[in-house]
C-alpha positions as CSV (number, residue, x, y, z in Angstrom):
1,M,-89.1,200.2,48.6
2,Y,-88.0,200.6,45.1
3,R,-88.6,203.8,43.1
4,A,-89.7,203.9,39.5
5,A,-90.2,206.7,37.0
6,I,-92.7,206.7,34.1
7,V,-91.8,209.2,31.3
8,E,-94.9,209.5,29.1
9,D,-96.4,212.6,27.5
10,E,-100.0,211.3,27.4
11,A,-101.6,211.5,30.8
12,R,-104.1,208.7,30.2
13,F,-101.3,206.2,29.4
14,S,-99.1,207.5,32.3
15,Q,-101.8,206.9,34.9
16,Y,-102.8,203.6,33.4
17,F,-99.2,202.3,33.4
18,R,-98.7,203.6,37.0
19,D,-101.8,201.7,38.3
20,T,-101.3,198.5,36.5
21,M,-97.5,198.3,37.2
22,A,-98.0,199.0,40.9
23,E,-100.4,196.1,41.1
24,A,-98.3,193.8,39.1
25,F,-95.2,194.4,41.2
26,R,-97.3,194.0,44.4
27,R,-98.4,190.5,43.2
28,E,-94.7,189.7,42.8
29,G,-93.9,190.8,46.3
30,A,-92.0,193.9,45.4
31,A,-93.0,197.3,46.8
32,V,-92.5,200.0,44.1
33,S,-93.4,203.7,44.3
34,F,-94.0,205.5,41.0
35,E,-93.4,209.1,39.9
36,T,-94.7,210.3,36.5
37,F,-93.1,212.8,34.2
38,G,-94.7,214.4,31.1
39,S,-91.5,215.0,29.2
40,G,-87.9,214.0,28.9
41,P,-86.4,217.3,30.1
42,E,-88.7,217.3,33.2
43,F,-87.4,213.8,34.1
44,L,-83.8,214.6,33.4
45,E,-83.8,217.7,35.6
46,M,-84.5,215.4,38.5
47,Y,-82.3,212.5,37.4
48,E,-79.2,214.7,36.8
49,L,-79.5,215.8,40.4
50,H,-79.0,212.2,41.4
51,Y,-82.5,211.5,42.4
52,H,-82.6,207.8,42.5
53,Y,-84.9,205.6,40.3
54,D,-84.5,201.8,40.3
55,L,-86.6,201.5,37.1
56,I,-87.3,203.9,34.3
57,F,-90.1,203.4,31.9
58,L,-89.8,205.6,28.7
59,D,-92.2,206.4,25.9
60,I,-90.1,206.8,22.7
61,E,-92.3,209.2,20.7
62,M,-92.5,212.4,22.7
63,P,-92.5,216.0,21.5
64,G,-89.2,217.9,21.9
65,M,-86.9,215.3,23.2
66,D,-87.7,211.7,22.3
67,G,-87.2,208.6,24.6
68,I,-84.0,207.5,22.8
69,E,-82.3,210.8,23.5
70,V,-83.5,210.7,27.1
71,C,-82.0,207.2,27.4
72,R,-78.7,208.4,25.9
73,R,-78.5,211.0,28.6
74,I,-79.3,208.4,31.2
75,R,-76.6,206.1,29.9
76,A,-74.0,208.9,30.2
77,L,-74.8,209.2,33.9
78,S,-75.6,205.6,34.8
79,P,-74.6,203.0,32.2
80,D,-76.3,200.2,34.0
81,A,-79.7,201.9,34.6
82,L,-82.7,199.6,34.2
83,V,-84.6,201.2,31.3
84,V,-87.8,199.8,29.6
85,F,-89.1,201.4,26.4
86,I,-92.9,201.4,25.8
87,S,-94.0,202.4,22.3
88,Q,-96.9,202.2,19.9
89,K,-94.6,201.4,16.9
90,D,-92.9,198.0,16.6
91,A,-90.4,199.4,14.1
92,L,-88.9,201.7,16.7
93,V,-87.4,198.7,18.5
94,F,-84.4,198.7,16.1
95,Q,-83.6,202.3,16.9
96,T,-83.3,201.5,20.6
97,F,-80.4,199.1,20.2
98,E,-77.8,201.8,20.5
99,V,-78.9,202.8,24.0
100,Q,-79.4,199.1,25.2
101,P,-82.7,199.1,27.0
102,F,-83.5,196.3,29.3
103,R,-86.8,195.6,27.5
104,F,-89.0,197.0,24.7
105,I,-92.7,196.7,25.3
106,R,-95.4,197.3,22.6
107,K,-98.3,199.3,23.9
108,S,-100.6,197.1,21.9
109,Q,-99.3,194.0,23.8
110,Y,-98.7,195.7,27.1
111,E,-101.2,193.8,29.2
112,S,-100.1,190.3,28.0
113,Q,-96.4,191.2,28.3
114,L,-96.6,192.9,31.7
115,P,-96.4,189.8,34.0
116,A,-93.2,188.6,32.4
117,L,-91.7,192.1,32.3
118,V,-92.4,192.6,36.0
119,R,-90.9,189.2,36.9
120,D,-87.7,190.0,35.0
121,C,-87.5,193.4,36.5
122,V,-87.7,192.0,40.0
123,V,-84.9,189.6,39.3
124,Q,-82.7,192.4,38.1
125,L,-83.6,194.7,41.0
126,H,-82.5,192.0,43.5
127,R,-79.2,191.6,41.7
128,A,-78.6,195.4,41.5
129,A,-79.4,196.0,45.1
130,H,-75.9,194.7,46.1
131,S,-74.1,197.2,43.8
132,V,-75.9,200.5,44.6
133,L,-75.2,203.0,47.3
134,T,-78.4,204.9,48.2
135,V,-78.1,207.9,50.5
136,E,-81.1,209.8,52.0
137,E,-80.3,213.3,53.0
138,S,-81.5,214.7,56.3
139,P,-83.7,216.6,56.9
140,S,-84.8,217.1,53.2
141,G,-85.5,213.4,52.5
142,D,-83.9,213.7,49.0
143,I,-82.5,210.4,47.8
144,Y,-79.3,210.0,45.9
145,S,-78.1,206.8,44.2
146,F,-74.6,205.8,43.0
147,D,-73.3,202.7,41.3
148,I,-70.7,201.5,43.8
149,H,-68.3,200.3,41.1
150,T,-68.2,203.9,39.6
151,I,-67.3,205.6,42.9
152,L,-63.7,206.6,43.0
153,Y,-63.7,208.2,46.5
154,I,-65.8,210.1,49.0
155,E,-64.6,213.1,50.9
156,A,-66.0,214.5,54.1
157,Q,-66.5,218.3,53.9
158,R,-68.0,219.7,57.1
159,K,-71.6,218.6,57.1
160,D,-71.5,217.2,53.5
161,C,-69.9,214.4,51.6
162,R,-68.4,214.9,48.2
163,V,-69.0,211.7,46.2
164,V,-66.6,211.5,43.2
165,T,-67.4,209.0,40.5
166,S,-65.8,208.2,37.2
167,S,-68.1,210.6,35.4
168,N,-69.0,213.4,37.9
169,E,-69.2,214.5,41.5
170,T,-72.1,215.2,43.9
171,L,-72.3,217.0,47.2
172,V,-74.6,215.2,49.6
173,R,-75.7,216.3,53.1
174,C,-74.7,213.3,55.2
175,K,-72.0,212.0,57.5
176,L,-69.0,210.0,56.2
177,A,-69.4,207.6,59.1
178,D,-72.9,206.7,57.8
179,I,-71.6,206.0,54.3
180,E,-68.7,204.0,55.7
181,A,-71.1,201.7,57.5
182,R,-73.1,201.2,54.4
183,L,-69.9,200.2,52.5
184,A,-68.5,197.9,55.1
185,H,-68.9,194.9,52.9
186,H,-67.4,196.5,49.8
187,P,-63.7,197.1,49.0
188,F,-63.3,200.6,50.4
189,L,-60.3,201.9,52.4
190,K,-60.1,204.8,54.8
191,P,-56.5,206.2,54.4
192,H,-57.4,209.4,56.1
193,R,-60.2,210.5,58.4
194,S,-61.7,212.6,55.6
195,Y,-61.7,210.0,52.8
196,L,-63.1,206.7,51.8
197,V,-61.5,205.2,48.7
198,N,-62.6,202.5,46.3
199,C,-59.8,199.9,46.0
200,E,-60.9,199.3,42.4
201,A,-59.7,202.9,41.6
202,I,-56.3,202.7,43.3
203,R,-53.3,202.7,41.0
204,Y,-50.4,203.5,43.3
205,I,-49.8,203.6,47.1
206,G,-46.9,205.7,48.3
207,K,-45.7,206.6,51.8
208,N,-47.9,209.7,52.3
209,F,-50.5,209.4,49.5
210,L,-52.2,207.2,47.0
211,R,-53.0,207.8,43.4
212,L,-56.3,206.9,41.7
213,S,-57.3,206.0,38.2
214,N,-58.4,209.6,37.4
215,G,-55.0,211.0,38.6
216,A,-56.3,212.3,41.9
217,E,-53.8,212.0,44.8
218,L,-55.2,211.6,48.3
219,P,-53.4,211.7,51.6
220,I,-52.5,208.8,53.8
221,S,-52.5,209.6,57.5
222,R,-49.1,209.4,59.2
223,G,-48.1,205.8,60.2
224,R,-50.9,204.2,58.2
225,E,-49.0,203.3,55.0
226,N,-48.4,199.6,55.9
227,E,-51.9,199.1,57.1
228,I,-53.4,200.5,54.0
229,K,-51.1,198.4,51.8
230,Q,-52.0,195.2,53.6
231,K,-55.8,195.9,53.4
232,F,-55.4,196.8,49.7
233,L,-53.6,193.5,49.1
234,S,-56.1,191.5,51.1
235,Y,-59.0,193.0,49.1
236,N,-57.3,192.1,45.8
237,T,-56.6,188.5,46.8
238,Q,-60.0,187.6,48.1
């Protein structure tokens, strides 16, 4: 099931969008659960903790922090996030260009534009599903999502995994072996029992360590240098 967030300060619109979108996605054969937020800061508090949302629907005109600023914060964390603006004012569409929303929907035309919007979203969701790592913590049930292409490496730390991306790092309660299985069809190497490394981030492979694009140096287990080099070369020639 996909997860979507609706950020709208007017409760009547928020509930209406939630009900009509859920039905529209159901008709397209996509199961989507919705969470609603009454303000940008309320949503960002969850999003910055890496709570995963496949779709984000944003009102632009909100008190305090407007939707454009919220989207700017989203882009800093997840450049490819699927964001749809919904607004009363057509003129605001031009102000959204800098944060590159997926779509801009006018509230006055919402009902007529909804079917096409949902179809386009479903297509994008199917494409994105192959480049997102989603991890559900146990026993909390909290869900974290990462763009696989931005992951530099993952480090096992006792009962947790430290996921280091190009922009930040997150500690998730899970097993490295579980993440390794999820990434089996992606170009990740395991140079050491405590690390998974994205081949896209590797800049140098030495005898006892490898260096990544952010300057981090990670160990290579004794005797595994040749194996790691061969796997790295095979990934890059596929």
